[in-house]
C-alpha positions in Angstrom: -26.8 -12.9 53.1 -28.6 -15.0 49.3 -26.7 -14.9 46.1 -29.5 -12.4 44.7 -28.9 -9.5 47.3 -24.6 -10.5 46.2 -25.5 -9.8 42.6 -27.7 -6.9 43.3 -24.7 -5.1 44.9 -22.4 -6.1 42.5 -24.6 -4.9 39.6 -24.5 -1.4 41.2 -20.8 -1.1 41.4 -20.8 1.1 37.9 -23.5 3.8 39.6 -21.0 3.7 42.8 -17.8 4.3 40.7 -20.1 7.5 38.8 -20.5 8.7 41.9 -16.8 8.8 43.4 -16.0 10.5 39.6 -18.5 13.5 39.6 -17.4 13.9 43.4 -13.5 14.3 42.4 -12.5 17.5 43.1 -11.9 20.2 40.1 -8.9 22.4 40.8 -9.5 26.5 41.6 -8.7 27.8 37.8 -11.0 24.8 36.1 -13.4 26.6 33.9 -16.9 25.2 33.7 -20.6 25.8 34.5 -24.3 25.1 34.3 -25.3 27.1 31.1 -22.3 24.8 29.3 -24.3 21.9 30.0 -27.6 24.2 28.0 -25.3 25.0 25.1 -23.9 21.4 24.3 -27.8 20.2 24.4 -28.5 22.7 21.9 -25.7 21.3 19.5 -25.8 18.0 20.2 -29.6 17.5 20.5 -31.3 21.0 19.4 -34.2 19.7 17.6 -35.4 17.3 20.8 -37.9 18.5 23.3 -36.3 20.2 26.7 -39.6 21.2 28.6 -42.8 21.0 28.2 -45.8 23.0 30.1 -49.3 23.9 29.6 -49.5 23.4 26.4 -45.7 25.3 25.3 -42.7 23.3 24.5 -39.3 24.4 23.8 -36.7 22.0 21.9 -33.1 22.3 23.8 -32.1 25.0 20.4 -35.4 27.3 21.3 -34.4 27.1 25.2 -30.6 27.8 24.6 -32.3 30.9 22.1 -34.6 32.1 24.9 -32.0 31.6 27.1 -29.3 34.4 25.3 -32.1 36.9 24.6 -32.5 36.8 28.3 -29.0 36.9 29.2 -28.3 40.0 26.4 -31.3 41.6 27.7 -29.5 42.0 30.9 -26.6 42.3 30.3 -28.1 45.8 28.5 -29.1 47.3 32.0 -26.1 46.5 33.5 -26.1 42.9 35.0 -22.7 41.0 34.5 -20.2 38.5 36.4 -21.0 38.4 40.3 -24.4 40.3 40.2 -27.3 39.2 42.1 -30.4 38.7 40.9 -33.6 38.0 42.5 -35.5 35.3 41.1 -39.1 35.5 42.4 -41.6 33.4 39.8 -43.9 30.4 39.6 -42.6 27.2 38.0 -42.7 27.9 34.8 -40.2 27.6 31.4 -39.2 31.4 31.9 -37.8 30.4 35.3 -35.2 28.2 33.8 -34.4 30.1 30.8 -34.1 33.5 33.4 -31.7 30.7 35.9 -29.5 29.9 32.7 -29.6 33.5 31.4 -28.1 34.8 34.6 -25.3 31.7 34.8 -24.3 32.8 31.0 -23.4 36.0 32.4 -21.6 34.7 35.6 -24.1 35.9 37.5 -25.8 34.6 40.4 -29.7 34.1 40.7 -31.5 33.6 44.5 -33.9 31.5 43.8 -36.9 33.2 46.5 -39.8 30.8 48.2 -43.0 32.2 45.6 -44.9 31.4 48.8 -43.0 34.0 50.9 -44.9 37.7 52.1 -43.7 40.4 53.9 -41.0 40.7 56.1 -39.4 37.4 54.6 -39.8 37.9 51.8 -37.9 41.5 52.2 -35.5 39.7 54.0 -34.4 37.2 51.7 -34.3 40.3 49.2 -32.1 42.8 50.9 -29.9 40.0 52.6 -28.3 38.8 49.4 -27.8 42.4 48.2 -29.9 41.4 44.8 -29.1 44.1 42.4 -32.0 43.3 40.6 -35.2 41.4 41.1 -37.0 39.3 38.3 -40.7 38.3 39.4 -43.4 37.0 37.5 -46.5 39.1 37.2 -48.6 36.4 38.8 -46.7 37.7 41.8 -46.6 41.5 40.6 -49.2 42.6 44.0 -46.7 40.5 46.1 -43.8 42.3 45.1 -45.5 45.6 45.4 -46.7 45.4 48.8 -42.7 45.3 49.9 -41.0 47.4 46.7 -40.4 50.4 48.8 -38.3 48.6 51.3 -35.5 47.1 49.2 -33.6 49.0 48.7 -34.1 48.2 44.4 -33.9 52.4 43.5 -32.9 51.7 40.2 -35.4 52.3 37.4 -34.1 49.0 36.0 -34.5 47.6 39.7 -37.5 45.1 38.5 -38.1 43.6 35.3 -41.4 41.6 35.0 -41.5 38.0 32.9 -45.2 37.8 32.0 -47.0 34.6 32.8 -48.1 33.7 29.6 -50.0 36.1 27.0 -52.1 37.5 29.6 -49.7 39.1 32.3 -50.1 42.5 32.8 -46.4 44.1 33.6 -47.1 47.1 36.2 -45.9 50.4 35.2 -42.9 50.5 37.9 -41.3 47.8 35.9 -39.7 46.7 32.6 -41.2 44.0 30.7 -38.5 41.2 30.0 -40.7 40.1 26.6 -40.2 43.8 25.2 -36.4 43.9 26.4 -35.6 40.6 24.8 -38.0 41.5 21.3 -35.0 43.0 19.5 -31.8 40.9 21.4 -30.1 38.2 19.3 -30.1 34.5 20.0 -26.1 33.9 20.2 -24.3 32.7 22.6 -22.1 34.4 25.1 -18.5 34.4 24.9 -18.7 35.3 28.7 -19.9 31.8 29.4 -16.7 30.0 28.5 -14.7 32.5 31.7 -17.1 30.8 34.3 -15.3 29.4 36.7 -16.2 25.8 38.3 -15.8 27.4 41.4 -18.1 30.6 41.0 -21.8 31.0 42.8 -24.1 30.0 40.7 -27.1 30.1 42.4 -28.4 30.5 46.4 -31.0 28.3 47.6 -32.8 29.8 51.1 -33.5 27.2 53.8 -37.3 26.3 54.3 -37.6 28.9 57.0 -39.5 26.7 59.3 -38.3 28.0 62.2 -37.3 31.0 61.4 -36.2 33.4 58.4 -34.8 32.0 55.4 -30.7 31.4 55.3 -29.2 31.8 51.6 -27.1 28.6 50.8 -24.5 29.3 48.6 -24.4 26.7 45.5 -21.0 27.1 43.1 -21.3 25.9 39.5 -19.0 22.5 40.6 -21.7 21.4 43.2 -24.4 22.4 40.8 -22.7 19.9 38.0 -21.6 17.3 40.6 -25.3 16.7 41.7 -26.6 16.7 37.9 -24.1 14.2 37.0 -25.0 12.1 39.8 -28.5 12.1 39.2 -28.6 11.4 35.6 -26.0 8.8 36.1 -26.4 7.1 39.0 -29.9 7.8 40.2 -32.5 8.4 37.3 -30.2 7.2 34.8 -31.7 9.3 32.2 -31.1 9.4 28.7 -32.3 11.6 25.6 -35.3 9.8 25.1 -36.4 10.2 28.3 -38.8 12.5 30.4 -38.7 13.8 33.9 -42.0 14.9 35.8 -41.3 17.9 37.6 -43.9 19.9 39.9 -41.9 20.7 42.9 -41.1 24.2 43.4 -37.9 25.3 41.3 -36.9 27.7 43.9 -35.9 23.9 45.6 -32.8 22.1 45.5 -34.5 18.8 44.5 -36.3 20.6 41.6 -33.7 22.8 40.4 -30.6 20.5 40.9 -31.7 17.0 40.7 -34.6 17.9 38.5 -33.7 20.5 36.1 -29.9 19.4 36.4 -30.6 15.6 35.8 -32.4 17.0 32.3 -29.4 19.3 31.6 -26.7 16.5 31.8 -28.6 13.6 30.3 -30.4 16.0 27.7 -34.0 14.4 28.5 -37.0 16.4 28.6 -38.8 17.8 31.3 -42.7 17.8 32.0 -43.1 20.8 33.9 -46.2 21.5 36.3 -46.7 24.8 38.1 -48.1 23.2 41.2 -48.1 19.5 42.5 -51.9 17.8 42.3 -52.6 14.2 43.1 -55.6 14.0 41.0 -53.7 15.2 38.2 -50.2 13.2 38.2 -51.0 10.0 36.9 -53.6 11.5 33.9 -50.7 13.6 32.7 -47.9 11.1 33.5 -49.4 9.0 31.0 -50.3 11.5 28.7 -47.2 12.8 28.3 -45.0 9.6 28.4 -43.3 10.7 31.9 -40.9 7.7 32.6 -39.1 9.8 35.5 -40.2 11.6 38.4 -38.6 13.9 41.2 -40.1 13.6 44.4 -39.9 14.6 48.1 -41.6 12.3 50.3 -44.3 14.2 51.5 -45.9 13.9 47.8 -45.2 10.1 47.7 -47.6 10.3 50.9 -50.0 12.3 49.3 -50.0 9.5 46.7 -50.0 6.8 48.8 -53.1 8.1 51.0 -55.2 8.5 47.6 -58.0 6.4 46.7 -56.7 3.0 45.6 -57.4 2.2 41.5 -57.1 -1.0 39.6 -55.1 0.3 37.0 -52.4 2.7 39.3 -49.8 0.3 38.1 -50.6 1.5 34.1 -48.2 4.0 33.9 -44.9 4.4 32.3 -42.5 5.3 35.3 -39.4 3.3 35.5 -36.9 5.0 37.9 -38.0 7.7 40.7 -35.6 10.2 42.5 -36.0 12.1 45.6 -35.8 12.3 49.6 -37.9 12.0 52.3 -40.0 8.4 51.3 -40.4 7.1 54.5 -39.8 3.2 55.2 -43.3 3.0 56.5 -45.1 3.5 52.7 -42.0 2.9 50.7 -42.6 -0.8 49.3 -46.0 -0.2 49.3 -45.7 2.6 47.1 -43.2 1.4 44.8 -45.9 -1.6 44.4 -48.4 0.0 43.6 -47.4 2.3 41.1 -45.2 -0.6 39.7 -42.2 1.5 39.6 -39.1 -0.4 39.7 -36.7 2.1 40.6 -36.4 4.2 44.0 -33.6 6.3 44.4 -33.4 7.9 47.8 -31.1 10.6 48.3 -30.3 12.6 51.6 -28.4 15.8 51.4 -29.1 19.1 52.6 -28.5 22.4 49.9 -25.9 23.8 51.7 -24.2 20.2 53.1 -21.1 18.9 52.0 -22.4 15.7 52.4 -24.8 13.5 50.4 -25.9 9.8 50.8 -27.5 7.7 47.8 -29.6 4.6 48.2 -27.2 2.7 45.7 -26.8 -0.8 46.5 -30.8 -1.5 47.0 -30.4 -1.6 50.7 -34.3 -0.9 52.0 -35.3 1.5 54.6 -32.2 3.2 54.4 -30.6 6.6 52.9 -27.9 4.9 51.4 -23.8 5.5 51.8 -21.9 8.6 51.0 -18.3 8.8 50.1 -17.8 11.9 52.3 -15.9 11.6 56.1 -19.0 11.8 58.4 -19.1 10.9 62.1 -22.2 10.1 64.2 -21.7 12.0 67.3 -23.4 11.5 70.9 -25.8 14.8 71.2 -27.9 15.6 74.5 -31.2 16.3 72.8 -32.7 17.7 76.3 -29.4 20.5 76.2 -29.2 20.8 72.8 -25.8 20.3 72.8 -22.7 18.3 71.6 -21.4 15.6 74.3 -17.4 15.8 74.7 -15.0 13.6 76.3 -13.1 14.0 79.3 -10.6 15.2 76.6 -12.8 17.6 75.1 -12.9 15.5 72.1 -16.5 14.8 70.9 -18.2 10.8 71.9 -19.2 8.8 68.2 -21.9 6.9 68.7 -21.8 3.1 68.7 -23.1 1.4 66.0 -26.6 1.3 65.6 -27.1 3.9 68.4 -28.6 7.7 67.4 -25.8 10.2 66.5 -25.9 14.1 65.1 -24.5 13.4 61.9 -21.1 15.9 61.0 -19.0 15.9 57.3 -16.0 16.6 57.6 -14.7 19.8 55.6 -11.9 19.5 53.5 -10.7 20.7 49.7 -12.3 17.4 48.5 -16.0 18.4 50.8 -16.2 21.7 50.8 -18.9 23.6 52.9 -19.8 26.5 50.5 -21.9 28.1 53.3 -24.5 31.1 53.4 -24.3 34.7 52.2 -24.1 35.0 56.2 -21.0 34.3 57.4 -22.1 34.0 60.9 -24.7 31.5 60.1 -21.9 30.0 58.2 -19.4 29.3 61.4 -22.4 28.8 63.4 -23.3 25.4 61.3 -19.3 24.7 61.5 -18.3 22.4 64.6 -14.2 23.1 65.1 -11.7 20.9 67.1 -14.3 18.0 67.4 -11.7 15.3 67.3 -8.2 16.8 67.0 -6.7 20.6 66.7 -8.0 22.6 63.7 -10.3 19.9 62.2 -13.6 21.4 60.9 -17.0 19.4 60.6 -20.4 20.4 59.0 -23.4 20.2 61.2 -26.1 18.4 59.1 -28.6 19.2 62.5 -29.9 15.3 61.8 -29.6 12.5 63.9 -29.2 9.1 62.4 -28.1 5.8 62.9 -25.8 3.2 61.7 -27.7 0.0 60.3 -26.0 -3.6 59.3 -27.3 -4.5 55.8 -25.1 -7.4 55.3 -22.4 -7.2 52.1 -22.3 -3.8 51.1 -18.6 -3.4 49.5 -17.5 -2.3 53.1 -20.0 1.1 53.6 -21.3 2.1 56.1 -25.6 2.3 55.3 -27.4 5.0 57.3 -30.9 5.5 58.5 -32.6 9.4 59.1 -34.1 9.4 62.8 -35.1 13.1 62.8 -34.1 16.7 62.7 -32.4 17.9 66.2 -35.4 20.3 66.7 -37.6 18.0 65.9 -36.7 15.5 69.0 -37.7 16.3 72.1 -37.0 14.6 75.7 -40.3 13.5 77.4 -40.2 11.3 81.0 -35.9 11.5 80.2 -36.4 10.3 77.1 -35.5 11.1 73.6 -38.9 11.4 71.3 -37.9 11.2 67.7 -41.3 12.9 66.0 -40.8 11.2 62.9 -41.1 7.5 64.4 -44.6 8.9 66.3 -45.4 10.3 63.2 -45.0 6.7 61.0 -46.9 5.0 63.4 -50.1 7.5 63.8 -49.6 7.6 59.6 -50.8 3.8 59.5 -54.0 4.4 60.9 -57.0 4.4 58.1 -58.5 7.5 58.9 -55.6 9.7 59.2 -54.5 11.5 56.1 -51.4 13.0 57.3 -50.0 13.7 61.0 -47.4 16.1 62.2 -46.0 15.7 65.9 -44.3 18.0 68.2 -43.1 18.6 71.7 -45.1 21.0 73.7 -44.6 22.7 77.4 -46.6 21.6 80.7 -45.8 23.8 83.4 -44.6 22.1 86.3 -42.9 19.2 84.1 -39.3 18.4 82.8 -39.0 18.5 79.1 -42.2 18.9 76.3 -45.0 16.8 76.1 -45.8 15.1 72.5 -48.5 16.7 70.8 -50.0 15.0 67.3 -51.7 17.8 64.6 -53.6 15.0 62.9 -55.5 15.5 59.0 -58.3 13.2 58.3 -58.7 11.2 54.7 -61.6 12.1 52.7 -64.5 10.7 53.7 -63.8 10.3 57.0 -66.1 11.9 59.5 -64.0 11.8 62.8 -60.7 10.2 64.4 -61.4 7.0 65.6 -60.1 7.8 68.9 -60.1 3.8 70.1 -57.9 2.7 67.2 -55.4 6.0 67.3 -55.2 5.2 71.1 -54.7 1.2 70.5 -52.4 2.0 67.7 -49.8 4.2 69.4 -50.0 1.9 72.8 -49.2 -0.9 70.6 -46.4 0.2 68.9 -44.2 2.8 70.8 -43.0 3.1 74.6 -45.3 5.0 76.6 -42.8 8.0 77.1 -43.6 8.4 73.2 -47.6 8.3 73.4 -49.0 11.7 72.2 -50.8 13.7 75.2 -52.6 15.5 72.9 -54.1 15.3 69.7 -55.2 18.0 67.6 -57.9 17.0 64.8 -57.7 19.5 61.4 -59.3 20.4 58.7 -56.2 20.8 56.3 -52.4 20.8 57.1 -50.1 23.6 56.3 -46.7 23.3 54.7 -44.4 25.0 53.3 -44.0 25.7 49.6 -41.8 22.3 49.2 -44.4 20.7 51.4 -42.6 20.5 54.2 -44.9 20.3 57.4 -45.1 23.6 59.6 -44.9 23.1 63.1 -43.8 26.6 64.0 -47.2 27.7 64.3 -48.8 24.7 65.7 -46.2 24.4 68.6 -47.2 28.2 69.0 -50.8 27.2 69.3 -50.0 24.4 72.0 -53.0 22.8 73.7 -54.5 26.5 74.4 -58.4 25.7 73.8 -59.3 29.2 73.9 -57.2 30.1 70.4 -57.4 27.1 68.8 -61.2 25.9 67.4 -60.0 22.5 66.3 -60.7 19.5 68.4 -58.0 18.9 71.0 -58.3 15.6 73.3 -56.1 14.6 76.1 -54.4 11.4 77.8 -54.6 12.6 81.0 -52.2 10.9 83.4 -52.7 7.0 84.4 -55.4 6.5 81.9 -55.1 4.9 78.1 -58.2 7.0 76.7 -58.2 10.0 75.1 -61.2 12.6 76.1 -61.7 16.1 74.8 -59.8 18.5 76.5 -61.8 21.3 78.6 -61.3 24.6 79.7 -61.0 23.0 83.4 -58.8 20.3 82.6 -56.2 23.3 80.5 -56.1 25.4 83.7 -55.3 22.8 85.5 -52.5 22.4 83.1 -51.6 25.6 83.3 -51.4 26.0 87.4 -49.0 22.6 86.9 -51.6 20.7 88.7 -52.8 18.3 86.2 -50.8 15.5 87.4 -48.1 14.8 84.9 
């Protein structure tokens, strides 16, 4: 343990104290909300830029005025305290204004994934009991397809948010621009009465494995996370500018990105969608010295062609989640980013982990009471001792992460009470205790001096770990090894069934880098066999022309698992590692038939 490491740890103490202070529980009758941050910025930094988007710019004073006008308009059509409004708009300034306008009234914004269509979209509106739907005109056709099935019958149920000057408002919707035209820009008295623990928004789970669930986010949760992102994460000031390109319906973008700006007074450079080619030119042109990321964006940037001037950019601090150890240091070195702060925590969870003490290749520490417990991956169940209590995993061994539910670490749950209860583990270690099931496998790691705080590594999602050859296979671990290959752009690993075998066999779907004509199967086999145990070697490899991700850049595995290795359905090339061989060969119909009959020899 070196002196420099000790100095770095001690230097992080102020950030740690900030986190503990931000997480200090507020009384139930405490009044505070997100919109009050906006009003404070309008008072203190009214003439400073708040947000820049596609050639448009609003100061904090102008953003507050616009939000006030929208709030007055919504109030005029009957929206008030605790009413729910679905927000279905692509990334743009009006999204932020509408979200803040709802909060000014004590109403709740249900932040709906703009990539949803048909039944999943209908589900999000109906399941939250939304009173109105604020939608972008760029999505009018999508809304029209399900409009009659949403149960919104009032004339004012649909409010169109025009996309620039070209947005055409359908005749079945109110025009927000018309509604706010003569509305006052003054602050709302209702804002001062909004409670700290009132819900401020619903953020939906990604829906990678089923229909999205609406997670409840209180003002307290938003404000605490925003303060941590501002003070302990980015360390933002009113002079800074945050590059924000992830979807605003996602917690990382809204709570961390917009939240950090609201808490600090920093400005936002907002982008409709992420673009690898536009990233550095925009960062340089607009002076963005901070960036909120998800790990997949970093990987896309990491996989882009290298240029000598990659490090010539103003970025000094980035904050996000999912930056994997296999690219972390190279990514930070290449783009010369001195401060990388990784955090971990689900939108609905009651525990967050933050990389505050500079312990590399970890998700950091947490101030919440968490336990890693033994979990049977194959049976998909927790392991209990003879006395009925859960079994705590030994140091360094992976375990399912549980976070104790208390008044100080509340689990706010979902709008569906049944879904909320299913995420709670009761009587885990003693009668009457309650723990939030994160659904993630973590392990503790020895990082040396860390002020007594345990540090953790992310292993995998429970659903992303499978059993093969009586061993647990981590899809994350396999993906990281495959992603090291120079001709692989991105890799998704999942388990598939082979008749007559126990567990699931590994399958890797890979997308090639630009310019690569084919996958070098020899190098692929050599790489995985050198770095992985034999039970973790993918049995099947599918080479894809592109990769499907959710709107928040999570790899979409449901369709891939459903396709499996069915050569009668899949048009992509599929290769197989036959039993007792070390080379991948094309999967033909004859061997496919042997697989289905259980006679392939696995």
